[in-house]
N, CA, C, O and the ligand as a Tripos MOL2 file, in Angstrom:
@<TRIPOS>MOLECULE
protein
  321   319    81     0     0
PROTEIN
NO_CHARGES

@<TRIPOS>ATOM
      1 N          82.1510   56.8410   81.9100 N.3       1 MET1
      2 CA         81.8870   57.1330   83.2150 C.3       1 MET1
      3 C          80.4120   56.7150   83.5630 C.2       1 MET1
      4 O          79.4410   57.3610   83.1690 O.2       1 MET1
      5 N          80.3280   55.6160   84.3120 N.am      2 ASN2
      6 CA         79.0960   55.1580   84.6910 C.3       2 ASN2
      7 C          78.7940   55.2900   86.2600 C.2       2 ASN2
      8 O          77.6790   55.1000   86.7450 O.2       2 ASN2
      9 N          79.8240   55.6050   86.9130 N.am      3 TRP3
     10 CA         79.7040   55.7390   88.2540 C.3       3 TRP3
     11 C          80.2530   57.0420   88.7690 C.2       3 TRP3
     12 O          81.1430   57.6360   88.1610 O.2       3 TRP3
     13 N          79.7450   57.4690   89.8440 N.am      4 LEU4
     14 CA         80.4500   58.6280   90.5820 C.3       4 LEU4
     15 C          80.4520   58.2640   92.1610 C.2       4 LEU4
     16 O          79.6110   57.5820   92.7450 O.2       4 LEU4
     17 N          81.4410   58.7960   92.6330 N.am      5 ALA5
     18 CA         81.6590   58.5810   94.1690 C.3       5 ALA5
     19 C          81.2640   59.7590   94.9720 C.2       5 ALA5
     20 O          81.9980   60.7260   95.1780 O.2       5 ALA5
     21 N          80.0410   59.6140   95.4170 N.am      6 CYS6
     22 CA         79.5210   60.8190   96.4160 C.3       6 CYS6
     23 C          80.2090   60.7020   97.7410 C.2       6 CYS6
     24 O          80.2660   59.6270   98.3370 O.2       6 CYS6
     25 N          80.7380   61.8250   98.2070 N.am      7 PRO7
     26 CA         81.3170   61.7870   99.5990 C.3       7 PRO7
     27 C          80.6130   61.3750  100.6710 C.2       7 PRO7
     28 O          81.1690   60.9570  101.6870 O.2       7 PRO7
     29 N          79.1950   61.4670  100.5180 N.am      8 PHE8
     30 CA         78.4120   60.8890  101.6200 C.3       8 PHE8
     31 C          77.7810   59.5370  101.4030 C.2       8 PHE8
     32 O          77.5750   58.8000  102.3680 O.2       8 PHE8
     33 N          77.4600   59.1740  100.1430 N.am      9 CYS9
     34 CA         76.7470   57.9790   99.8290 C.3       9 CYS9
     35 C          77.6620   56.8240   99.2840 C.2       9 CYS9
     36 O          77.2930   55.6500   99.3130 O.2       9 CYS9
     37 N          78.8590   57.2190   98.7930 N.am     10 GLY10
     38 CA         79.8310   56.2050   98.0960 C.3      10 GLY10
     39 C          79.5600   56.2180   96.6940 C.2      10 GLY10
     40 O          78.9610   57.1450   96.1490 O.2      10 GLY10
     41 N          80.0350   55.0980   96.0340 N.am     11 SER11
     42 CA         79.8840   54.8780   94.5420 C.3      11 SER11
     43 C          78.5280   54.6830   94.2000 C.2      11 SER11
     44 O          77.9300   53.7780   94.7820 O.2      11 SER11
     45 N          77.8570   55.4530   93.2530 N.am     12 ARG12
     46 CA         76.4500   55.3540   92.8900 C.3      12 ARG12
     47 C          76.5080   55.4260   91.3780 C.2      12 ARG12
     48 O          77.4340   55.9880   90.7940 O.2      12 ARG12
     49 N          75.4590   54.8200   90.7400 N.am     13 GLU13
     50 CA         75.1990   54.8690   89.2420 C.3      13 GLU13
     51 C          75.1220   56.4270   88.8390 C.2      13 GLU13
     52 O          74.6610   57.2910   89.5850 O.2      13 GLU13
     53 N          75.5750   56.6300   87.7160 N.am     14 LEU14
     54 CA         75.5760   58.0430   87.1660 C.3      14 LEU14
     55 C          74.0130   58.6010   86.9860 C.2      14 LEU14
     56 O          73.7410   59.7960   86.8700 O.2      14 LEU14
     57 N          73.1110   57.6000   86.9860 N.am     15 GLU15
     58 CA         71.6740   58.0240   86.6450 C.3      15 GLU15
     59 C          71.2360   58.7540   87.9950 C.2      15 GLU15
     60 O          70.2730   59.5170   87.9140 O.2      15 GLU15
     61 N          71.7890   58.6040   89.0820 N.am     16 GLU16
     62 CA         71.3280   59.4200   90.3620 C.3      16 GLU16
     63 C          71.8510   60.8000   90.3410 C.2      16 GLU16
     64 O          71.4650   61.6140   91.1800 O.2      16 GLU16
     65 N          72.7640   61.1260   89.3690 N.am     17 PHE17
     66 CA         73.2830   62.4940   89.3040 C.3      17 PHE17
     67 C          72.8940   63.2070   88.1780 C.2      17 PHE17
     68 O          72.5300   62.6430   87.1460 O.2      17 PHE17
     69 N          72.9540   64.5360   88.3260 N.am     18 VAL18
     70 CA         72.5620   65.4720   87.2060 C.3      18 VAL18
     71 C          73.6520   66.4880   87.0610 C.2      18 VAL18
     72 O          73.9690   67.1830   88.0260 O.2      18 VAL18
     73 N          74.2570   66.6090   85.8600 N.am     19 PHE19
     74 CA         75.1380   67.4870   85.3680 C.3      19 PHE19
     75 C          74.6590   68.8850   85.6460 C.2      19 PHE19
     76 O          73.5000   69.1840   85.3570 O.2      19 PHE19
     77 N          75.4980   69.7860   86.2040 N.am     20 ARG20
     78 CA         74.8770   71.1910   86.1970 C.3      20 ARG20
     79 C          75.6790   72.1840   85.3980 C.2      20 ARG20
     80 O          75.0270   73.0110   84.7610 O.2      20 ARG20
     81 N          76.9820   72.2280   85.3360 N.am     21 LYS21
     82 CA         77.6130   73.1190   84.5070 C.3      21 LYS21
     83 C          79.1230   72.7880   84.4790 C.2      21 LYS21
     84 O          79.6650   72.1620   85.3900 O.2      21 LYS21
     85 N          79.8290   73.2800   83.2930 N.am     22 THR22
     86 CA         81.1830   73.1530   83.2760 C.3      22 THR22
     87 C          81.7750   74.5330   83.6650 C.2      22 THR22
     88 O          81.3800   75.5760   83.1450 O.2      22 THR22
     89 N          82.7510   74.4800   84.6160 N.am     23 LEU23
     90 CA         83.4890   75.6930   85.1100 C.3      23 LEU23
     91 C          84.5260   76.1440   84.0960 C.2      23 LEU23
     92 O          85.1010   75.3470   83.3550 O.2      23 LEU23
     93 N          84.7580   77.5570   84.0910 N.am     24 PRO24
     94 CA         85.8830   78.0010   83.3270 C.3      24 PRO24
     95 C          87.3130   77.6390   83.8890 C.2      24 PRO24
     96 O          87.4630   77.3800   85.0830 O.2      24 PRO24
     97 N          88.3210   77.6300   83.0230 N.am     25 GLU25
     98 CA         89.6110   77.5070   83.4550 C.3      25 GLU25
     99 C          90.1220   78.4120   84.6420 C.2      25 GLU25
    100 O          89.7540   79.5860   84.6840 O.2      25 GLU25
    101 N          90.8650   77.9550   85.4980 N.am     26 ALA26
    102 CA         91.4050   78.6190   86.6340 C.3      26 ALA26
    103 C          92.1160   79.9180   86.0560 C.2      26 ALA26
    104 O          92.9010   79.7810   85.1170 O.2      26 ALA26
    105 N          91.9020   80.9780   86.5080 N.am     27 GLY27
    106 CA         92.6900   82.3000   86.1070 C.3      27 GLY27
    107 C          92.0760   82.8160   84.8390 C.2      27 GLY27
    108 O          92.6380   83.7270   84.2300 O.2      27 GLY27
    109 N          91.0300   82.3240   84.4340 N.am     28 ALA28
    110 CA         90.3330   82.8480   83.1520 C.3      28 ALA28
    111 C          89.7310   84.3050   83.5040 C.2      28 ALA28
    112 O          89.2750   84.5530   84.6200 O.2      28 ALA28
    113 N          89.7670   85.1790   82.5280 N.am     29 SER29
    114 CA         89.0900   86.4550   82.7550 C.3      29 SER29
    115 C          87.7450   86.3430   82.8910 C.2      29 SER29
    116 O          87.1910   85.3350   82.4500 O.2      29 SER29
    117 N          87.0410   87.3120   83.4930 N.am     30 GLU30
    118 CA         85.5880   87.2740   83.4560 C.3      30 GLU30
    119 C          84.9820   87.2190   82.0850 C.2      30 GLU30
    120 O          83.9800   86.5240   81.9140 O.2      30 GLU30
    121 N          85.5000   87.8840   81.1150 N.am     31 TYR31
    122 CA         85.0600   87.8720   79.6470 C.3      31 TYR31
    123 C          85.2280   86.5240   79.2230 C.2      31 TYR31
    124 O          84.3040   85.9530   78.6450 O.2      31 TYR31
    125 N          86.3790   85.9200   79.4640 N.am     32 ALA32
    126 CA         86.7750   84.6550   78.9030 C.3      32 ALA32
    127 C          85.6960   83.5390   79.4180 C.2      32 ALA32
    128 O          85.1500   82.7070   78.6930 O.2      32 ALA32
    129 N          85.5080   83.6960   80.8150 N.am     33 ALA33
    130 CA         84.6190   82.7340   81.5480 C.3      33 ALA33
    131 C          83.2130   82.6690   80.9200 C.2      33 ALA33
    132 O          82.6020   81.6030   80.8390 O.2      33 ALA33
    133 N          82.7530   83.7620   80.5090 N.am     34 VAL34
    134 CA         81.4160   83.9710   79.9010 C.3      34 VAL34
    135 C          81.3260   83.8090   78.4700 C.2      34 VAL34
    136 O          80.3200   83.2310   78.0580 O.2      34 VAL34
    137 N          82.2640   84.2440   77.5500 N.am     35 TYR35
    138 CA         81.9570   84.3290   76.1260 C.3      35 TYR35
    139 C          82.9470   83.3690   75.5430 C.2      35 TYR35
    140 O          82.6550   83.0410   74.3920 O.2      35 TYR35
    141 N          84.0000   82.8470   76.0060 N.am     36 GLU36
    142 CA         85.0420   82.1270   75.3770 C.3      36 GLU36
    143 C          85.1530   80.6310   75.8480 C.2      36 GLU36
    144 O          86.2020   80.0070   75.6940 O.2      36 GLU36
    145 N          84.1400   80.1270   76.3740 N.am     37 ARG37
    146 CA         84.0700   78.7440   76.7830 C.3      37 ARG37
    147 C          84.4010   77.8380   75.5490 C.2      37 ARG37
    148 O          83.9230   77.9420   74.4190 O.2      37 ARG37
    149 N          85.2040   77.0430   75.9420 N.am     38 ALA38
    150 CA         85.6190   75.9560   74.8420 C.3      38 ALA38
    151 C          85.5160   74.6300   75.5070 C.2      38 ALA38
    152 O          85.8890   74.4620   76.6680 O.2      38 ALA38
    153 N          85.0620   73.7830   74.8430 N.am     39 ASN39
    154 CA         85.0680   72.3510   75.3750 C.3      39 ASN39
    155 C          86.5580   71.7940   75.3450 C.2      39 ASN39
    156 O          87.2210   71.8260   74.3090 O.2      39 ASN39
    157 N          86.9950   71.3320   76.4210 N.am     40 ARG40
    158 CA         88.2260   70.7720   76.6610 C.3      40 ARG40
    159 C          88.2790   69.2830   76.7810 C.2      40 ARG40
    160 O          87.7390   68.6550   77.6910 O.2      40 ARG40
    161 N          89.0160   68.7250   75.7320 N.am     41 ILE41
    162 CA         88.9340   67.2370   75.7270 C.3      41 ILE41
    163 C          89.8270   66.6110   76.6220 C.2      41 ILE41
    164 O          89.6700   65.4110   76.8450 O.2      41 ILE41
    165 N          90.8480   67.3070   77.2330 N.am     42 ASP42
    166 CA         91.6840   66.7170   78.1630 C.3      42 ASP42
    167 C          91.4250   66.7380   79.6840 C.2      42 ASP42
    168 O          91.9830   65.9920   80.4890 O.2      42 ASP42
    169 N          90.5310   67.6620   79.9720 N.am     43 GLY43
    170 CA         90.1700   67.8130   81.4100 C.3      43 GLY43
    171 C          89.1380   68.9160   81.5330 C.2      43 GLY43
    172 O          89.0990   69.9230   80.8260 O.2      43 GLY43
    173 N          88.2720   68.5910   82.5600 N.am     44 SER44
    174 CA         87.1470   69.3620   82.8000 C.3      44 SER44
    175 C          86.8220   69.5300   84.1930 C.2      44 SER44
    176 O          86.9090   68.5740   84.9640 O.2      44 SER44
    177 N          86.4220   70.7680   84.6060 N.am     45 LEU45
    178 CA         85.9630   70.8820   85.9600 C.3      45 LEU45
    179 C          84.5650   71.2070   86.0740 C.2      45 LEU45
    180 O          84.2440   72.3640   85.7990 O.2      45 LEU45
    181 N          83.5360   70.2600   86.4890 N.am     46 GLU46
    182 CA         82.1700   70.6240   86.5270 C.3      46 GLU46
    183 C          81.3800   70.4740   87.9040 C.2      46 GLU46
    184 O          81.8830   69.9130   88.8770 O.2      46 GLU46
    185 N          80.1660   70.9940   87.9020 N.am     47 HIS47
    186 CA         79.3630   70.9110   89.0310 C.3      47 HIS47
    187 C          78.2290   69.7920   88.6660 C.2      47 HIS47
    188 O          77.5760   69.8770   87.6250 O.2      47 HIS47
    189 N          78.0670   68.8290   89.5270 N.am     48 TRP48
    190 CA         77.0830   67.7600   89.4620 C.3      48 TRP48
    191 C          76.3020   67.7930   90.8510 C.2      48 TRP48
    192 O          76.8300   68.1320   91.9100 O.2      48 TRP48
    193 N          75.0670   67.4250   90.7170 N.am     49 GLN49
    194 CA         74.1380   67.2930   91.9930 C.3      49 GLN49
    195 C          73.8400   65.8300   92.0820 C.2      49 GLN49
    196 O          73.5610   65.2210   91.0490 O.2      49 GLN49
    197 N          73.8770   65.2170   93.2400 N.am     50 HIS50
    198 CA         73.1930   63.9070   93.5920 C.3      50 HIS50
    199 C          71.9020   64.0990   93.9980 C.2      50 HIS50
    200 O          71.5870   64.1830   95.1850 O.2      50 HIS50
    201 N          71.0190   64.1860   92.9450 N.am     51 VAL51
    202 CA         69.7190   64.6170   92.9810 C.3      51 VAL51
    203 C          68.7620   63.4240   93.4250 C.2      51 VAL51
    204 O          67.6890   63.6650   93.9780 O.2      51 VAL51
    205 N          69.1750   62.1900   93.1740 N.am     52 HIS52
    206 CA         68.5060   60.9990   93.6220 C.3      52 HIS52
    207 C          69.0680   60.2760   94.8270 C.2      52 HIS52
    208 O          68.9700   59.0570   94.9700 O.2      52 HIS52
    209 N          69.6780   61.1090   95.7120 N.am     53 GLY53
    210 CA         70.5600   60.5330   96.8900 C.3      53 GLY53
    211 C          70.4780   61.7080   97.9510 C.2      53 GLY53
    212 O          69.4080   62.0830   98.4310 O.2      53 GLY53
    213 N          71.5250   62.1710   98.2230 N.am     54 CYS54
    214 CA         71.5960   63.1000   99.4770 C.3      54 CYS54
    215 C          71.5340   64.5670   98.9550 C.2      54 CYS54
    216 O          71.5410   65.5170   99.7380 O.2      54 CYS54
    217 N          71.4770   64.7080   97.6710 N.am     55 ARG55
    218 CA         71.2220   66.0800   96.9690 C.3      55 ARG55
    219 C          72.4800   67.0650   97.0770 C.2      55 ARG55
    220 O          72.4400   68.2650   96.8060 O.2      55 ARG55
    221 N          73.6020   66.3560   97.5170 N.am     56 ALA56
    222 CA         74.8010   67.3010   97.7180 C.3      56 ALA56
    223 C          75.3670   67.8540   96.3070 C.2      56 ALA56
    224 O          75.2570   67.2130   95.2620 O.2      56 ALA56
    225 N          75.9140   68.9780   96.3910 N.am     57 TRP57
    226 CA         76.4460   69.5490   95.0180 C.3      57 TRP57
    227 C          77.7960   69.1590   95.0720 C.2      57 TRP57
    228 O          78.3960   69.3100   96.1360 O.2      57 TRP57
    229 N          78.4210   68.6380   94.0100 N.am     58 LEU58
    230 CA         79.7910   67.9800   93.9000 C.3      58 LEU58
    231 C          80.5370   68.8700   92.7260 C.2      58 LEU58
    232 O          80.0290   69.3110   91.6950 O.2      58 LEU58
    233 N          81.8020   68.9900   93.1630 N.am     59 GLN59
    234 CA         82.7440   69.4880   92.1690 C.3      59 GLN59
    235 C          83.6010   68.2900   91.6510 C.2      59 GLN59
    236 O          84.3560   67.6100   92.3470 O.2      59 GLN59
    237 N          83.3420   68.1320   90.2090 N.am     60 VAL60
    238 CA         84.0820   66.9380   89.5580 C.3      60 VAL60
    239 C          85.0080   67.2950   88.7280 C.2      60 VAL60
    240 O          84.7790   68.1740   87.8970 O.2      60 VAL60
    241 N          86.2790   66.6410   88.8170 N.am     61 ARG61
    242 CA         87.3810   66.8100   87.8340 C.3      61 ARG61
    243 C          87.5170   65.5960   87.0470 C.2      61 ARG61
    244 O          87.9990   64.5690   87.5240 O.2      61 ARG61
    245 N          87.0430   65.7090   85.6830 N.am     62 ARG62
    246 CA         87.2360   64.5950   84.9740 C.3      62 ARG62
    247 C          87.7840   64.6460   83.3670 C.2      62 ARG62
    248 O          87.8950   65.7600   82.8540 O.2      62 ARG62
    249 N          88.0160   63.8270   82.8290 N.am     63 ASN63
    250 CA         88.5720   63.8240   81.4630 C.3      63 ASN63
    251 C          87.2930   63.3930   80.5440 C.2      63 ASN63
    252 O          86.9530   62.2130   80.4660 O.2      63 ASN63
    253 N          86.7250   64.2600   79.9710 N.am     64 PRO64
    254 CA         85.4400   64.0560   79.0490 C.3      64 PRO64
    255 C          85.7400   63.1400   78.0190 C.2      64 PRO64
    256 O          84.8020   62.4280   77.6610 O.2      64 PRO64
    257 N          86.8710   62.9870   77.4370 N.am     65 SER65
    258 CA         86.9650   62.1470   76.2260 C.3      65 SER65
    259 C          87.2240   60.6200   76.6930 C.2      65 SER65
    260 O          87.0140   59.7090   75.8930 O.2      65 SER65
    261 N          87.6610   60.3710   77.9390 N.am     66 THR66
    262 CA         87.7660   59.0550   78.3380 C.3      66 THR66
    263 C          86.6680   58.7690   79.3050 C.2      66 THR66
    264 O          86.1710   57.6480   79.4080 O.2      66 THR66
    265 N          86.3200   59.7330   79.9650 N.am     67 GLY67
    266 CA         85.2150   59.3640   81.1580 C.3      67 GLY67
    267 C          85.8860   59.2750   82.4670 C.2      67 GLY67
    268 O          85.2440   59.2300   83.5160 O.2      67 GLY67
    269 N          87.1630   59.2490   82.4130 N.am     68 GLU68
    270 CA         87.9140   59.1530   83.7780 C.3      68 GLU68
    271 C          87.6300   60.1560   84.7170 C.2      68 GLU68
    272 O          87.8620   61.3380   84.4640 O.2      68 GLU68
    273 N          87.0780   59.7320   85.9330 N.am     69 VAL69
    274 CA         86.8960   60.8100   87.0030 C.3      69 VAL69
    275 C          88.1380   60.9150   87.8220 C.2      69 VAL69
    276 O          88.5550   59.8990   88.3790 O.2      69 VAL69
    277 N          88.7770   62.0710   87.9500 N.am     70 ARG70
    278 CA         90.0160   62.2640   88.5530 C.3      70 ARG70
    279 C          89.8420   62.5800   89.9870 C.2      70 ARG70
    280 O          90.6330   62.1810   90.8410 O.2      70 ARG70
    281 N          88.7070   63.3630   90.2660 N.am     71 ASP71
    282 CA         88.5560   63.9560   91.7010 C.3      71 ASP71
    283 C          87.1480   64.3600   91.8620 C.2      71 ASP71
    284 O          86.5370   64.9780   90.9900 O.2      71 ASP71
    285 N          86.6100   63.9770   93.0690 N.am     72 VAL72
    286 CA         85.2040   64.4860   93.4370 C.3      72 VAL72
    287 C          85.1590   65.1010   94.8260 C.2      72 VAL72
    288 O          85.5360   64.4800   95.8200 O.2      72 VAL72
    289 N          84.7220   66.2460   94.8590 N.am     73 ASP73
    290 CA         84.6710   67.0000   96.1650 C.3      73 ASP73
    291 C          83.5540   67.4430   96.3630 C.2      73 ASP73
    292 O          82.7850   67.4800   95.4020 O.2      73 ASP73
    293 N          83.0890   67.9400   97.7310 N.am     74 LEU74
    294 CA         81.8570   68.5450   97.9040 C.3      74 LEU74
    295 C          81.9470   69.9820   97.5070 C.2      74 LEU74
    296 O          82.9630   70.6160   97.7890 O.2      74 LEU74
    297 N          80.9340   70.5460   96.8600 N.am     75 LEU75
    298 CA         81.1730   72.0230   96.4360 C.3      75 LEU75
    299 C          81.2990   72.8930   97.7590 C.2      75 LEU75
    300 O          80.5190   72.7970   98.7060 O.2      75 LEU75
    301 N          82.3630   73.7350   97.7000 N.am     76 GLY76
    302 CA         82.6560   74.5490   98.9180 C.3      76 GLY76
    303 C          83.7310   73.9050   99.6540 C.2      76 GLY76
    304 O          84.3150   74.5050  100.5570 O.2      76 GLY76
    305 N          84.0260   72.7010   99.3130 N.am     77 GLY77
    306 CA         85.1380   71.9290  100.0350 C.3      77 GLY77
    307 C          85.2060   71.4830  101.4560 C.2      77 GLY77
    308 O          86.2250   71.1930  102.0830 O.2      77 GLY77
    309 N          83.6860   71.4670  101.9680 N.am     78 ALA78
    310 CA         83.5460   71.0010  103.2510 C.3      78 ALA78
    311 C          83.5900   69.4610  103.4340 C.2      78 ALA78
    312 O          83.1610   68.8020  102.4870 O.2      78 ALA78
    313 N          84.0410   68.8120  104.4990 N.am     79 ASP79
    314 CA         84.2330   67.5130  104.6520 C.3      79 ASP79
    315 C          82.8580   66.8510  105.1270 C.2      79 ASP79
    316 O          82.2150   67.3800  106.0340 O.2      79 ASP79
    317 N          82.4370   65.7290  104.5230 N.am     80 PRO80
    318 CA         81.1310   65.0870  105.0450 C.3      80 PRO80
    319 C          81.3290   64.6840  106.4570 C.2      80 PRO80
    320 O          80.4130   64.1480  107.0800 O.2      80 PRO80
    321 ZN         75.1040   61.5180   98.0290 Zn       81 ZN81
@<TRIPOS>BOND
     1     1     2 1
     2     2     3 1
     3     3     4 2
     4     3     5 am
     5     5     6 1
     6     6     7 1
     7     7     8 2
     8     7     9 am
     9     9    10 1
    10    10    11 1
    11    11    12 2
    12    11    13 am
    13    13    14 1
    14    14    15 1
    15    15    16 2
    16    15    17 am
    17    17    18 1
    18    18    19 1
    19    19    20 2
    20    19    21 am
    21    21    22 1
    22    22    23 1
    23    23    24 2
    24    23    25 am
    25    25    26 1
    26    26    27 1
    27    27    28 2
    28    27    29 am
    29    29    30 1
    30    30    31 1
    31    31    32 2
    32    31    33 am
    33    33    34 1
    34    34    35 1
    35    35    36 2
    36    35    37 am
    37    37    38 1
    38    38    39 1
    39    39    40 2
    40    39    41 am
    41    41    42 1
    42    42    43 1
    43    43    44 2
    44    43    45 am
    45    45    46 1
    46    46    47 1
    47    47    48 2
    48    47    49 am
    49    49    50 1
    50    50    51 1
    51    51    52 2
    52    51    53 am
    53    53    54 1
    54    54    55 1
    55    55    56 2
    56    55    57 am
    57    57    58 1
    58    58    59 1
    59    59    60 2
    60    59    61 am
    61    61    62 1
    62    62    63 1
    63    63    64 2
    64    63    65 am
    65    65    66 1
    66    66    67 1
    67    67    68 2
    68    67    69 am
    69    69    70 1
    70    70    71 1
    71    71    72 2
    72    71    73 am
    73    73    74 1
    74    74    75 1
    75    75    76 2
    76    75    77 am
    77    77    78 1
    78    78    79 1
    79    79    80 2
    80    79    81 am
    81    81    82 1
    82    82    83 1
    83    83    84 2
    84    83    85 am
    85    85    86 1
    86    86    87 1
    87    87    88 2
    88    87    89 am
    89    89    90 1
    90    90    91 1
    91    91    92 2
    92    91    93 am
    93    93    94 1
    94    94    95 1
    95    95    96 2
    96    95    97 am
    97    97    98 1
    98    98    99 1
    99    99   100 2
   100    99   101 am
   101   101   102 1
   102   102   103 1
   103   103   104 2
   104   103   105 am
   105   105   106 1
   106   106   107 1
   107   107   108 2
   108   107   109 am
   109   109   110 1
   110   110   111 1
   111   111   112 2
   112   111   113 am
   113   113   114 1
   114   114   115 1
   115   115   116 2
   116   115   117 am
   117   117   118 1
   118   118   119 1
   119   119   120 2
   120   119   121 am
   121   121   122 1
   122   122   123 1
   123   123   124 2
   124   123   125 am
   125   125   126 1
   126   126   127 1
   127   127   128 2
   128   127   129 am
   129   129   130 1
   130   130   131 1
   131   131   132 2
   132   131   133 am
   133   133   134 1
   134   134   135 1
   135   135   136 2
   136   135   137 am
   137   137   138 1
   138   138   139 1
   139   139   140 2
   140   139   141 am
   141   141   142 1
   142   142   143 1
   143   143   144 2
   144   143   145 am
   145   145   146 1
   146   146   147 1
   147   147   148 2
   148   147   149 am
   149   149   150 1
   150   150   151 1
   151   151   152 2
   152   151   153 am
   153   153   154 1
   154   154   155 1
   155   155   156 2
   156   155   157 am
   157   157   158 1
   158   158   159 1
   159   159   160 2
   160   159   161 am
   161   161   162 1
   162   162   163 1
   163   163   164 2
   164   163   165 am
   165   165   166 1
   166   166   167 1
   167   167   168 2
   168   167   169 am
   169   169   170 1
   170   170   171 1
   171   171   172 2
   172   171   173 am
   173   173   174 1
   174   174   175 1
   175   175   176 2
   176   175   177 am
   177   177   178 1
   178   178   179 1
   179   179   180 2
   180   179   181 am
   181   181   182 1
   182   182   183 1
   183   183   184 2
   184   183   185 am
   185   185   186 1
   186   186   187 1
   187   187   188 2
   188   187   189 am
   189   189   190 1
   190   190   191 1
   191   191   192 2
   192   191   193 am
   193   193   194 1
   194   194   195 1
   195   195   196 2
   196   195   197 am
   197   197   198 1
   198   198   199 1
   199   199   200 2
   200   199   201 am
   201   201   202 1
   202   202   203 1
   203   203   204 2
   204   203   205 am
   205   205   206 1
   206   206   207 1
   207   207   208 2
   208   207   209 am
   209   209   210 1
   210   210   211 1
   211   211   212 2
   212   211   213 am
   213   213   214 1
   214   214   215 1
   215   215   216 2
   216   215   217 am
   217   217   218 1
   218   218   219 1
   219   219   220 2
   220   219   221 am
   221   221   222 1
   222   222   223 1
   223   223   224 2
   224   223   225 am
   225   225   226 1
   226   226   227 1
   227   227   228 2
   228   227   229 am
   229   229   230 1
   230   230   231 1
   231   231   232 2
   232   231   233 am
   233   233   234 1
   234   234   235 1
   235   235   236 2
   236   235   237 am
   237   237   238 1
   238   238   239 1
   239   239   240 2
   240   239   241 am
   241   241   242 1
   242   242   243 1
   243   243   244 2
   244   243   245 am
   245   245   246 1
   246   246   247 1
   247   247   248 2
   248   247   249 am
   249   249   250 1
   250   250   251 1
   251   251   252 2
   252   251   253 am
   253   253   254 1
   254   254   255 1
   255   255   256 2
   256   255   257 am
   257   257   258 1
   258   258   259 1
   259   259   260 2
   260   259   261 am
   261   261   262 1
   262   262   263 1
   263   263   264 2
   264   263   265 am
   265   265   266 1
   266   266   267 1
   267   267   268 2
   268   267   269 am
   269   269   270 1
   270   270   271 1
   271   271   272 2
   272   271   273 am
   273   273   274 1
   274   274   275 1
   275   275   276 2
   276   275   277 am
   277   277   278 1
   278   278   279 1
   279   279   280 2
   280   279   281 am
   281   281   282 1
   282   282   283 1
   283   283   284 2
   284   283   285 am
   285   285   286 1
   286   286   287 1
   287   287   288 2
   288   287   289 am
   289   289   290 1
   290   290   291 1
   291   291   292 2
   292   291   293 am
   293   293   294 1
   294   294   295 1
   295   295   296 2
   296   295   297 am
   297   297   298 1
   298   298   299 1
   299   299   300 2
   300   299   301 am
   301   301   302 1
   302   302   303 1
   303   303   304 2
   304   303   305 am
   305   305   306 1
   306   306   307 1
   307   307   308 2
   308   307   309 am
   309   309   310 1
   310   310   311 1
   311   311   312 2
   312   311   313 am
   313   313   314 1
   314   314   315 1
   315   315   316 2
   316   315   317 am
   317   317   318 1
   318   318   319 1
   319   319   320 2
@<TRIPOS>SUBSTRUCTURE
     1 MET1         2 RESIDUE 1 A MET
     2 ASN2         6 RESIDUE 1 A ASN
     3 TRP3        10 RESIDUE 1 A TRP
     4 LEU4        14 RESIDUE 1 A LEU
     5 ALA5        18 RESIDUE 1 A ALA
     6 CYS6        22 RESIDUE 1 A CYS
     7 PRO7        26 RESIDUE 1 A PRO
     8 PHE8        30 RESIDUE 1 A PHE
     9 CYS9        34 RESIDUE 1 A CYS
    10 GLY10       38 RESIDUE 1 A GLY
    11 SER11       42 RESIDUE 1 A SER
    12 ARG12       46 RESIDUE 1 A ARG
    13 GLU13       50 RESIDUE 1 A GLU
    14 LEU14       54 RESIDUE 1 A LEU
    15 GLU15       58 RESIDUE 1 A GLU
    16 GLU16       62 RESIDUE 1 A GLU
    17 PHE17       66 RESIDUE 1 A PHE
    18 VAL18       70 RESIDUE 1 A VAL
    19 PHE19       74 RESIDUE 1 A PHE
    20 ARG20       78 RESIDUE 1 A ARG
    21 LYS21       82 RESIDUE 1 A LYS
    22 THR22       86 RESIDUE 1 A THR
    23 LEU23       90 RESIDUE 1 A LEU
    24 PRO24       94 RESIDUE 1 A PRO
    25 GLU25       98 RESIDUE 1 A GLU
    26 ALA26      102 RESIDUE 1 A ALA
    27 GLY27      106 RESIDUE 1 A GLY
    28 ALA28      110 RESIDUE 1 A ALA
    29 SER29      114 RESIDUE 1 A SER
    30 GLU30      118 RESIDUE 1 A GLU
    31 TYR31      122 RESIDUE 1 A TYR
    32 ALA32      126 RESIDUE 1 A ALA
    33 ALA33      130 RESIDUE 1 A ALA
    34 VAL34      134 RESIDUE 1 A VAL
    35 TYR35      138 RESIDUE 1 A TYR
    36 GLU36      142 RESIDUE 1 A GLU
    37 ARG37      146 RESIDUE 1 A ARG
    38 ALA38      150 RESIDUE 1 A ALA
    39 ASN39      154 RESIDUE 1 A ASN
    40 ARG40      158 RESIDUE 1 A ARG
    41 ILE41      162 RESIDUE 1 A ILE
    42 ASP42      166 RESIDUE 1 A ASP
    43 GLY43      170 RESIDUE 1 A GLY
    44 SER44      174 RESIDUE 1 A SER
    45 LEU45      178 RESIDUE 1 A LEU
    46 GLU46      182 RESIDUE 1 A GLU
    47 HIS47      186 RESIDUE 1 A HIS
    48 TRP48      190 RESIDUE 1 A TRP
    49 GLN49      194 RESIDUE 1 A GLN
    50 HIS50      198 RESIDUE 1 A HIS
    51 VAL51      202 RESIDUE 1 A VAL
    52 HIS52      206 RESIDUE 1 A HIS
    53 GLY53      210 RESIDUE 1 A GLY
    54 CYS54      214 RESIDUE 1 A CYS
    55 ARG55      218 RESIDUE 1 A ARG
    56 ALA56      222 RESIDUE 1 A ALA
    57 TRP57      226 RESIDUE 1 A TRP
    58 LEU58      230 RESIDUE 1 A LEU
    59 GLN59      234 RESIDUE 1 A GLN
    60 VAL60      238 RESIDUE 1 A VAL
    61 ARG61      242 RESIDUE 1 A ARG
    62 ARG62      246 RESIDUE 1 A ARG
    63 ASN63      250 RESIDUE 1 A ASN
    64 PRO64      254 RESIDUE 1 A PRO
    65 SER65      258 RESIDUE 1 A SER
    66 THR66      262 RESIDUE 1 A THR
    67 GLY67      266 RESIDUE 1 A GLY
    68 GLU68      270 RESIDUE 1 A GLU
    69 VAL69      274 RESIDUE 1 A VAL
    70 ARG70      278 RESIDUE 1 A ARG
    71 ASP71      282 RESIDUE 1 A ASP
    72 VAL72      286 RESIDUE 1 A VAL
    73 ASP73      290 RESIDUE 1 A ASP
    74 LEU74      294 RESIDUE 1 A LEU
    75 LEU75      298 RESIDUE 1 A LEU
    76 GLY76      302 RESIDUE 1 A GLY
    77 GLY77      306 RESIDUE 1 A GLY
    78 ALA78      310 RESIDUE 1 A ALA
    79 ASP79      314 RESIDUE 1 A ASP
    80 PRO80      318 RESIDUE 1 A PRO
    81 ZN81       321 GROUP 0 **** ****
C-alpha cells in the first residue's frame, strides 16, 4: 500500500497520511473492543487522516497482509 485515494484530493502518496487507529470488529462487545483486540490478517477497518493535504479523517477498509485497499470513505459518511 503506497497510495491512498482521498475523497477530496484523489490518489496521494501514503506519506501524506497518518494512521490513527484500528477499529474493533462490527458487533464486538465493549469489553472485546477494549481488551480483546486482535490483529486481523485478512481485513482491517482503520482511521487515517490526510494530514499533509485536506486534513480529512478517513475510514479505510484494507487487507493488512497484502496492502490491498478495499474502500475509503470520509469518517462520518459525508460526501465531499
Ligand atoms: Zn485529502
